NUSE-81892 format. One record per residue: residue number from 1; chain; x, y, z of N, C-alpha, C in turn; residue in three letters. Coordinates in nm, 4 decimals. Layout:
+-----+-------+----------+----------+----------+----------+----------+----------+----------+----------+----------+-----+
!   n ! chain !      n.x !      n.y !      n.z !     ca.x !     ca.y !     ca.z !      c.x !      c.y !      c.z ! res !
+-----+-------+----------+----------+----------+----------+----------+----------+----------+----------+----------+-----+
! NUM !     A !        X !        Y !        Z !        X !        Y !        Z !        X !        Y !        Z ! Ala !
...
+-----+-------+----------+----------+----------+----------+----------+----------+----------+----------+----------+-----+
//
This chain:
+-----+-------+----------+----------+----------+----------+----------+----------+----------+----------+----------+-----+
!   n ! chain !      n.x !      n.y !      n.z !     ca.x !     ca.y !     ca.z !      c.x !      c.y !      c.z ! res !
+-----+-------+----------+----------+----------+----------+----------+----------+----------+----------+----------+-----+
!   1 !     A !  -0.6939 !   0.5273 !   1.5351 !  -0.7295 !   0.6355 !   1.6226 !  -0.6347 !   0.6373 !   1.7416 ! Unk !
!   2 !     A !  -0.5107 !   0.6370 !   1.7090 !  -0.4083 !   0.6392 !   1.8126 !  -0.4214 !   0.7633 !   1.8992 ! Unk !
!   3 !     A !  -0.4083 !   0.7461 !   2.0280 !  -0.4134 !   0.8584 !   2.1206 !  -0.5528 !   0.9021 !   2.1585 ! Unk !
!   4 !     A !  -0.6543 !   0.8330 !   2.1110 !  -0.7921 !   0.8735 !   2.1391 !  -0.8409 !   0.8212 !   2.2735 ! Unk !
!   5 !     A !  -0.7645 !   0.7348 !   2.3361 !  -0.8101 !   0.6738 !   2.4602 !  -0.8994 !   0.5554 !   2.4296 ! Unk !
!   6 !     A !  -0.9709 !   0.5102 !   2.5293 !  -1.0606 !   0.3965 !   2.5124 !  -1.1687 !   0.4306 !   2.4101 ! Unk !
!   7 !     A !  -1.1904 !   0.3410 !   2.3125 !  -1.2930 !   0.3638 !   2.2117 !  -1.4308 !   0.3356 !   2.2691 ! Unk !
!   8 !     A !  -1.5246 !   0.4168 !   2.2283 !  -1.6638 !   0.4023 !   2.2701 !  -1.7512 !   0.3905 !   2.1471 ! Unk !
!   9 !     A !  -1.8681 !   0.3335 !   2.1658 !  -1.9626 !   0.3124 !   2.0566 !  -2.1029 !   0.3396 !   2.1094 ! Unk !
!  10 !     A !  -2.1791 !   0.4170 !   2.0344 !  -2.3190 !   0.4410 !   2.0703 !  -2.4002 !   0.4528 !   1.9422 ! Unk !
!  11 !     A !  -2.5285 !   0.4289 !   1.9528 !  -2.6152 !   0.4331 !   1.8357 !  -2.7281 !   0.5333 !   1.8551 ! Unk !
!  12 !     A !  -2.7659 !   0.5957 !   1.7437 !  -2.8876 !   0.6750 !   1.7380 !  -2.9806 !   0.6012 !   1.6423 ! Unk !
!  13 !     A !  -3.0872 !   0.6619 !   1.6036 !  -3.1811 !   0.5975 !   1.5117 !  -3.1152 !   0.5646 !   1.3775 ! Unk !
!  14 !     A !  -3.0282 !   0.6528 !   1.3290 !  -2.9674 !   0.6357 !   1.1974 !  -2.8153 !   0.6228 !   1.1982 ! Unk !
!  15 !     A !  -2.7503 !   0.6507 !   1.3092 !  -2.6045 !   0.6598 !   1.3110 !  -2.5413 !   0.5662 !   1.4136 ! Unk !
!  16 !     A !  -2.4254 !   0.5133 !   1.3772 !  -2.3373 !   0.4415 !   1.4693 !  -2.2201 !   0.5343 !   1.4971 ! Unk !
!  17 !     A !  -2.2089 !   0.5832 !   1.6178 !  -2.1031 !   0.6767 !   1.6533 !  -1.9884 !   0.6012 !   1.7193 ! Unk !
!  18 !     A !  -1.8696 !   0.6181 !   1.6669 !  -1.7484 !   0.5554 !   1.7189 !  -1.6536 !   0.6680 !   1.7539 ! Unk !
!  19 !     A !  -1.6070 !   0.6702 !   1.8787 !  -1.5260 !   0.7841 !   1.9226 !  -1.4409 !   0.7451 !   2.0418 ! Unk !
!  20 !     A !  -1.3365 !   0.8219 !   2.0638 !  -1.2512 !   0.8030 !   2.1798 !  -1.2964 !   0.8910 !   2.2943 ! Unk !
!  21 !     A !  -1.2464 !   0.8626 !   2.4124 !  -1.2829 !   0.9397 !   2.5309 !  -1.2577 !   1.0891 !   2.5120 ! Unk !
!  22 !     A !  -1.1533 !   1.1231 !   2.4374 !  -1.1202 !   1.2640 !   2.4161 !  -1.2236 !   1.3368 !   2.3314 ! Unk !
!  23 !     A !  -1.3079 !   1.2614 !   2.2628 !  -1.4062 !   1.3209 !   2.1731 !  -1.5491 !   1.3095 !   2.2259 ! Unk !
!  24 !     A !  -1.5634 !   1.2904 !   2.3543 !  -1.6951 !   1.2716 !   2.4151 !  -1.7863 !   1.3919 !   2.3922 ! Unk !
!  25 !     A !  -1.7352 !   1.5120 !   2.4028 !  -1.8181 !   1.6318 !   2.3848 !  -1.8759 !   1.6378 !   2.2429 ! Unk !
!  26 !     A !  -1.7928 !   1.6101 !   2.1424 !  -1.8404 !   1.6098 !   2.0030 !  -1.9421 !   1.4992 !   1.9809 ! Unk !
!  27 !     A !  -1.9170 !   1.3825 !   2.0386 !  -2.0095 !   1.2703 !   2.0247 !  -2.1449 !   1.3042 !   2.0871 ! Unk !
!  28 !     A !  -2.1447 !   1.3711 !   2.2001 !  -2.2703 !   1.4099 !   2.2650 !  -2.3508 !   1.5067 !   2.1793 ! Unk !
!  29 !     A !  -2.2828 !   1.6008 !   2.1165 !  -2.3518 !   1.6964 !   2.0283 !  -2.4155 !   1.6227 !   1.9116 ! Unk !
!  30 !     A !  -2.3404 !   1.5313 !   1.8500 !  -2.3963 !   1.4532 !   1.7389 !  -2.5110 !   1.3653 !   1.7857 ! Unk !
!  31 !     A !  -2.4935 !   1.3008 !   1.8996 !  -2.5971 !   1.2129 !   1.9530 !  -2.7286 !   1.2882 !   1.9721 ! Unk !
!  32 !     A !  -2.7205 !   1.4096 !   2.0191 !  -2.8407 !   1.4888 !   2.0473 !  -2.9045 !   1.5495 !   1.9226 ! Unk !
!  33 !     A !  -2.8269 !   1.5695 !   1.8143 !  -2.8778 !   1.6463 !   1.7007 !  -2.8788 !   1.5758 !   1.5658 ! Unk !
!  34 !     A !  -2.7990 !   1.4735 !   1.5474 !  -2.7779 !   1.4161 !   1.4132 !  -2.9063 !   1.3613 !   1.3512 ! Unk !
!  35 !     A !  -2.9866 !   1.2877 !   1.4268 !  -3.1077 !   1.2285 !   1.3694 !  -3.2058 !   1.3347 !   1.3214 ! Unk !
!  36 !     A !  -3.2262 !   1.4390 !   1.4007 !  -3.3203 !   1.5449 !   1.3622 !  -3.2727 !   1.6168 !   1.2362 ! Unk !
!  37 !     A !  -3.1436 !   1.6434 !   1.2282 !  -3.0890 !   1.7097 !   1.1087 !  -3.1015 !   1.6188 !   0.9874 ! Unk !
!  38 !     A !  -3.0707 !   1.4902 !   1.0062 !  -3.0809 !   1.3935 !   0.8971 !  -3.2254 !   1.3826 !   0.8481 ! Unk !
!  39 !     A !  -3.3210 !   1.3750 !   0.9395 !  -3.4620 !   1.3668 !   0.9001 !  -3.5079 !   1.4931 !   0.8285 ! Unk !
!  40 !     A !  -3.4614 !   1.6073 !   0.8740 !  -3.4966 !   1.7345 !   0.8084 !  -3.4429 !   1.7381 !   0.6653 ! Unk !
!  41 !     A !  -3.3182 !   1.6977 !   0.6477 !  -3.2594 !   1.6960 !   0.5133 !  -3.3262 !   1.5924 !   0.4239 ! Unk !
!  42 !     A !  -3.3564 !   1.4762 !   0.4785 !  -3.4233 !   1.3722 !   0.4006 !  -3.5595 !   1.4212 !   0.3526 ! Unk !
!  43 !     A !  -3.6339 !   1.4883 !   0.4395 !  -3.7638 !   1.5429 !   0.4017 !  -3.7492 !   1.6505 !   0.2941 ! Unk !
!  44 !     A !  -3.6466 !   1.7332 !   0.3090 !  -3.6208 !   1.8391 !   0.2107 !  -3.5973 !   1.7818 !   0.0706 ! Unk !
!  45 !     A !  -3.5290 !   1.6675 !   0.0646 !  -3.4970 !   1.6052 !  -0.0641 !  -3.5958 !   1.4954 !  -0.1032 ! Unk !
!  46 !     A !  -3.6975 !   1.4730 !  -0.0214 !  -3.7980 !   1.3725 !  -0.0533 !  -3.7442 !   1.2301 !  -0.0477 ! Unk !
!  47 !     A !  -3.6545 !   1.2047 !   0.0445 !  -3.5921 !   1.0733 !   0.0578 !  -3.6366 !   1.0102 !   0.1893 ! Unk !
!  48 !     A !  -3.6652 !   0.8819 !   0.1864 !  -3.6996 !   0.8096 !   0.3082 !  -3.5740 !   0.7428 !   0.3633 ! Unk !
!  49 !     A !  -3.5254 !   0.7844 !   0.4805 !  -3.4054 !   0.7225 !   0.5372 !  -3.4285 !   0.5733 !   0.5613 ! Unk !
!  50 !     A !  -3.3402 !   0.4908 !   0.5053 !  -3.3586 !   0.3460 !   0.5174 !  -3.2277 !   0.2734 !   0.5465 ! Unk !
!  51 !     A !  -3.1302 !   0.3451 !   0.5966 !  -3.0005 !   0.2822 !   0.6205 !  -2.9319 !   0.3505 !   0.7382 ! Unk !
!  52 !     A !  -2.8293 !   0.2848 !   0.7897 !  -2.7508 !   0.3385 !   0.9008 !  -2.6195 !   0.3940 !   0.8456 ! Unk !
!  53 !     A !  -2.5670 !   0.4930 !   0.9137 !  -2.4407 !   0.5540 !   0.8739 !  -2.3402 !   0.5456 !   0.9879 ! Unk !
!  54 !     A !  -2.2222 !   0.4894 !   0.9625 !  -2.1187 !   0.4930 !   1.0658 !  -2.0513 !   0.6295 !   1.0668 ! Unk !
!  55 !     A !  -2.0258 !   0.6822 !   1.1852 !  -1.9570 !   0.8098 !   1.1994 !  -1.8414 !   0.7884 !   1.2970 ! Unk !
!  56 !     A !  -1.7199 !   0.8122 !   1.2489 !  -1.6018 !   0.8004 !   1.3329 !  -1.5573 !   0.9415 !   1.3689 ! Unk !
!  57 !     A !  -1.5505 !   0.9690 !   1.4974 !  -1.5099 !   1.1014 !   1.5444 !  -1.3676 !   1.0894 !   1.5967 ! Unk !
!  58 !     A !  -1.2795 !   1.1702 !   1.5400 !  -1.1398 !   1.1656 !   1.5796 !  -1.0827 !   1.3064 !   1.5862 ! Unk !
!  59 !     A !  -0.9859 !   1.3257 !   1.6716 !  -0.9185 !   1.4547 !   1.6818 !  -0.8086 !   1.4674 !   1.5773 ! Unk !
!  60 !     A !  -0.7767 !   1.3578 !   1.5103 !  -0.6725 !   1.3581 !   1.4083 !  -0.7246 !   1.4264 !   1.2825 ! Unk !
!  61 !     A !  -0.6628 !   1.5333 !   1.2418 !  -0.7055 !   1.6088 !   1.1247 !  -0.6801 !   1.5270 !   0.9989 ! Unk !
!  62 !     A !  -0.7773 !   1.5274 !   0.9100 !  -0.7726 !   1.4655 !   0.7793 !  -0.7698 !   1.3133 !   0.7809 ! Unk !
!  63 !     A !  -0.7829 !   1.2498 !   0.8964 !  -0.7870 !   1.1044 !   0.8967 !  -0.9211 !   1.0558 !   0.8424 ! Unk !
!  64 !     A !  -1.0300 !   1.1109 !   0.8916 !  -1.1632 !   1.0846 !   0.8405 !  -1.2272 !   1.2212 !   0.8214 ! Unk !
!  65 !     A !  -1.2492 !   1.2591 !   0.6987 !  -1.2987 !   1.3929 !   0.6726 !  -1.4163 !   1.3864 !   0.5754 ! Unk !
!  66 !     A !  -1.5360 !   1.3608 !   0.6315 !  -1.6579 !   1.3565 !   0.5511 !  -1.6481 !   1.2558 !   0.4381 ! Unk !
!  67 !     A !  -1.5895 !   1.1420 !   0.4656 !  -1.5740 !   1.0370 !   0.3661 !  -1.6607 !   0.9196 !   0.4065 ! Unk !
!  68 !     A !  -1.7330 !   0.8611 !   0.3129 !  -1.8171 !   0.7458 !   0.3406 !  -1.7763 !   0.6319 !   0.2509 ! Unk !
!  69 !     A !  -1.7566 !   0.5155 !   0.3084 !  -1.7281 !   0.3950 !   0.2305 !  -1.8322 !   0.2908 !   0.2662 ! Unk !
!  70 !     A !  -1.8854 !   0.2252 !   0.1683 !  -1.9867 !   0.1247 !   0.1890 !  -1.9203 !  -0.0092 !   0.2239 ! Unk !
!  71 !     A !  -1.8492 !  -0.0107 !   0.3331 !  -1.7826 !  -0.1331 !   0.3783 !  -1.7845 !  -0.1353 !   0.5300 ! Unk !
!  72 !     A !  -1.7698 !  -0.2526 !   0.5885 !  -1.7709 !  -0.2605 !   0.7350 !  -1.6618 !  -0.1752 !   0.7964 ! Unk !
!  73 !     A !  -1.6889 !  -0.1254 !   0.9129 !  -1.5903 !  -0.0452 !   0.9830 !  -1.5319 !  -0.1287 !   1.0908 ! Unk !
+-----+-------+----------+----------+----------+----------+----------+----------+----------+----------+----------+-----+
//
């Protein structure tokens, strides 16, 4: 995440958000809305959320684009 500035980390009920200072606005939007959206979708599909999801927010296009890997970040 070159050029992102100092990296920050915050957690919600289901998500670990990792972002640079330049992405604070996007991180705030996710922080405020991600859990409610996730719970709504889980209910829609009849799934009980039982795991955490890492989310890396970057301004770099195509570096992380809706990709999930089941490995440590």
